[in-house]
DOZASE-218842 format. One record per residue (C-alpha): x negated, z, y. Coordinates in Angstrom, 1 decimal, padded with zeros to 4 digits. Each point is the difference from the previous one (the first is absolute). Example, Ala and Ser with C-alpha at 12.3 -4.5 7.8 and 13.67 -1.06 7.14 Angstrom:
<pts>
<pt x="-012.3" z="007.8" y="-004.5"/>
<pt x="-001.4" z="-000.7" y="003.4"/>
</pts>
This chain:
<pts>
<pt x="075.8" z="071.0" y="134.2"/>
<pt x="002.4" z="-002.8" y="000.8"/>
<pt x="002.2" z="-000.1" y="003.1"/>
<pt x="003.7" z="-000.4" y="000.0"/>
<pt x="001.5" z="-002.9" y="002.0"/>
<pt x="003.6" z="-000.1" y="001.1"/>
<pt x="001.7" z="-003.4" y="000.6"/>
<pt x="003.3" z="000.1" y="001.9"/>
<pt x="002.2" z="-002.9" y="000.9"/>
<pt x="003.2" z="000.1" y="002.1"/>
<pt x="002.6" z="-002.6" y="-000.3"/>
<pt x="003.2" z="-001.1" y="001.8"/>
<pt x="001.2" z="-001.7" y="-003.2"/>
<pt x="003.1" z="001.4" y="-001.8"/>
<pt x="-001.0" z="003.1" y="-002.1"/>
<pt x="001.5" z="-001.6" y="-003.1"/>
<pt x="-002.4" z="-003.0" y="000.2"/>
<pt x="-003.3" z="001.7" y="000.6"/>
<pt x="-002.4" z="000.0" y="-003.0"/>
<pt x="-002.0" z="003.2" y="000.1"/>
<pt x="-000.9" z="003.1" y="-001.8"/>
<pt x="002.4" z="002.2" y="001.9"/>
<pt x="002.8" z="-000.5" y="002.5"/>
<pt x="000.4" z="002.9" y="002.4"/>
<pt x="003.5" z="000.6" y="001.4"/>
<pt x="001.1" z="002.6" y="002.5"/>
<pt x="002.6" z="002.6" y="-001.0"/>
<pt x="001.7" z="002.8" y="001.9"/>
<pt x="002.2" z="003.0" y="-000.7"/>
<pt x="003.7" z="-000.4" y="000.5"/>
<pt x="002.5" z="002.6" y="-001.1"/>
<pt x="-002.7" z="001.7" y="-002.2"/>
<pt x="-001.0" z="-003.1" y="-001.9"/>
<pt x="-002.4" z="-002.9" y="000.5"/>
<pt x="001.0" z="-003.4" y="001.2"/>
<pt x="-002.0" z="-003.0" y="001.0"/>
<pt x="-000.3" z="-000.7" y="003.7"/>
<pt x="002.5" z="-002.7" y="001.0"/>
<pt x="-002.2" z="-002.8" y="001.4"/>
<pt x="-002.0" z="-000.9" y="-003.1"/>
<pt x="001.3" z="-003.6" y="-000.4"/>
<pt x="000.9" z="000.6" y="-003.7"/>
<pt x="002.8" z="-001.8" y="-001.7"/>
<pt x="003.0" z="002.3" y="000.0"/>
<pt x="000.1" z="000.4" y="-003.8"/>
<pt x="-003.7" z="001.0" y="-000.1"/>
<pt x="000.4" z="002.6" y="002.8"/>
<pt x="003.1" z="001.4" y="-001.7"/>
<pt x="-001.7" z="000.2" y="-003.3"/>
<pt x="-003.1" z="001.7" y="001.5"/>
<pt x="002.2" z="002.6" y="001.8"/>
<pt x="001.9" z="000.7" y="-003.2"/>
<pt x="-003.3" z="000.5" y="-001.8"/>
<pt x="-001.2" z="002.3" y="002.7"/>
<pt x="003.1" z="002.1" y="-000.5"/>
<pt x="-000.3" z="-000.1" y="-003.8"/>
<pt x="-003.6" z="001.4" y="000.1"/>
<pt x="001.0" z="002.7" y="002.5"/>
<pt x="-001.9" z="-001.3" y="003.0"/>
<pt x="000.8" z="002.0" y="003.2"/>
<pt x="-001.9" z="-002.0" y="002.6"/>
<pt x="-001.7" z="003.2" y="001.2"/>
<pt x="-003.3" z="-000.2" y="001.9"/>
<pt x="-002.9" z="-001.0" y="-002.3"/>
<pt x="002.1" z="-001.3" y="-002.8"/>
<pt x="-001.3" z="-003.0" y="-002.0"/>
<pt x="002.1" z="-001.6" y="-002.7"/>
<pt x="-001.8" z="-002.6" y="-002.2"/>
<pt x="002.2" z="-002.5" y="-001.9"/>
<pt x="-001.2" z="-002.6" y="-002.5"/>
<pt x="001.7" z="-003.2" y="-001.0"/>
<pt x="002.6" z="-000.2" y="002.8"/>
<pt x="002.2" z="-003.0" y="-000.6"/>
<pt x="-000.5" z="-002.9" y="002.4"/>
<pt x="-003.2" z="001.6" y="001.5"/>
<pt x="-003.2" z="-001.8" y="-000.8"/>
<pt x="-002.3" z="003.0" y="000.7"/>
<pt x="-001.3" z="001.9" y="-003.1"/>
<pt x="001.4" z="003.2" y="001.5"/>
<pt x="002.2" z="001.0" y="002.9"/>
<pt x="-000.8" z="003.2" y="002.0"/>
<pt x="002.8" z="001.6" y="002.1"/>
<pt x="-001.7" z="002.2" y="002.5"/>
<pt x="001.0" z="002.0" y="003.0"/>
<pt x="-001.7" z="-001.0" y="003.3"/>
<pt x="-002.4" z="003.0" y="-000.1"/>
<pt x="-001.5" z="-001.4" y="-003.3"/>
<pt x="-000.6" z="-003.6" y="000.9"/>
<pt x="-003.7" z="000.3" y="000.9"/>
<pt x="-000.7" z="002.4" y="-002.8"/>
<pt x="001.6" z="-002.3" y="-002.6"/>
<pt x="-002.0" z="-003.0" y="001.3"/>
<pt x="-003.2" z="001.9" y="-000.4"/>
<pt x="000.8" z="001.2" y="-003.5"/>
<pt x="001.8" z="-003.0" y="-001.6"/>
<pt x="-001.9" z="-002.9" y="001.5"/>
<pt x="-003.6" z="000.9" y="-000.5"/>
<pt x="-000.7" z="-003.4" y="-001.5"/>
<pt x="003.2" z="-002.0" y="000.3"/>
<pt x="001.0" z="-002.9" y="002.2"/>
<pt x="003.5" z="-001.3" y="000.6"/>
<pt x="000.1" z="-003.8" y="000.3"/>
</pts>
């Protein structure tokens, strides 16, 4: 039996410049729909587009919600996960079993 290894890297670089398998962004509920937390250091156009996408897919920002987006414009990560704060650790465990952000 082989063991699983998890590699996790944290970075202070702009989220749009990080090359990694997944970029995890915090979201919250506001007026019954999900929105990104305000201090993510995203370019305004990227943040607006992500918030519009969250609305379009029916995200609510409720506890435990995880929205996975692929091919987000101007984001170098393979996928973007918008998670509520209660899900951050669970997402890291599930999605980064063998990935490393550089």
